[in-house]
C-alpha atoms as one frame of an Amber mdcrd trajectory, in Angstrom:
protein
  89.222 103.592-150.183  92.030 102.337-147.982  91.905  98.904-146.379  91.647
 100.546-142.958  88.650 102.650-143.979  87.009  99.589-145.509  87.550  97.638
-142.273  86.005 100.444-140.212  83.046 100.606-142.571  82.534  96.835-142.288
  82.710  96.999-138.486  80.219  99.851-138.346  77.885  97.856-140.593  78.002
  94.937-138.155  80.339  92.801-140.254  82.907  92.442-137.503  84.428  89.165
-138.694  85.287  90.607-142.096  86.603  93.793-140.504  88.710  91.784-138.068
  90.223  89.823-140.934  91.289  92.997-142.761  92.603  94.584-139.584  94.722
  91.547-138.658  96.443  91.858-142.034  97.082  95.571-141.513  98.451  95.231
-137.984 101.337  93.123-139.313 102.564  96.137-141.267 101.711  98.700-138.562
 102.018  96.912-135.190 102.019 100.100-133.098  99.158 101.930-134.783  96.730
 102.751-131.983  93.749 103.198-134.312  94.300  99.710-135.724  94.717  98.253
-132.246  91.490  99.838-131.028  89.465  98.648-134.013  90.957  95.190-133.538
  89.783  95.321-129.928  86.277  96.308-131.023  86.073  93.542-133.618  87.935
  90.863-131.632  86.118  87.566-131.296  86.578  87.564-127.508  87.176  89.977
-124.661  90.530  88.456-123.794  91.966  89.581-127.110  90.152  92.916-126.862
  91.767  93.466-123.468  95.235  92.695-124.898  94.751  95.091-127.816  93.511
  97.910-125.580  96.394  97.316-123.153  98.923  97.568-125.975  97.303 100.740
-127.304  97.382 102.135-123.753 101.083 101.412-123.432 101.791 103.171-126.737
  99.614 106.258-126.226  98.002 106.313-122.759  96.632 109.858-123.051  95.000
 109.369-126.446  91.282 110.174-125.979  90.296 107.174-128.112  92.384 104.865
-125.951  90.646 106.234-122.858  87.242 105.658-124.498  88.302 102.131-125.453
  89.244 101.364-121.841  85.798 102.556-120.735  84.095 100.515-123.491  86.048
  97.416-122.495  85.166  97.809-118.821  81.467  98.072-119.726  81.657  95.037
-122.012  83.367  93.011-119.303  80.738  94.078-116.784  77.950  93.026-119.160
  79.481  89.580-119.562  79.953  89.224-115.807  76.334  90.083-115.076  74.983
  87.787-117.778  76.767  84.707-116.379
């Protein structure tokens, strides 16, 4: 199993910190990989970093359906945090 697949599996199992750690290692080698950027956004410890990762993915591949979904996810997450304050 590749490190990326392992990170995705960890994230899907709710082990976001471990997934984030693996993904941050991978992004050094592949800084413009949109899949890595989006999973980093999903596992990021805060929305500020998630927003940066999604923005970078958007600048690389703005029409990618997963990037569009990530922008929607981020907007919903930000709205949740705003309403809970």
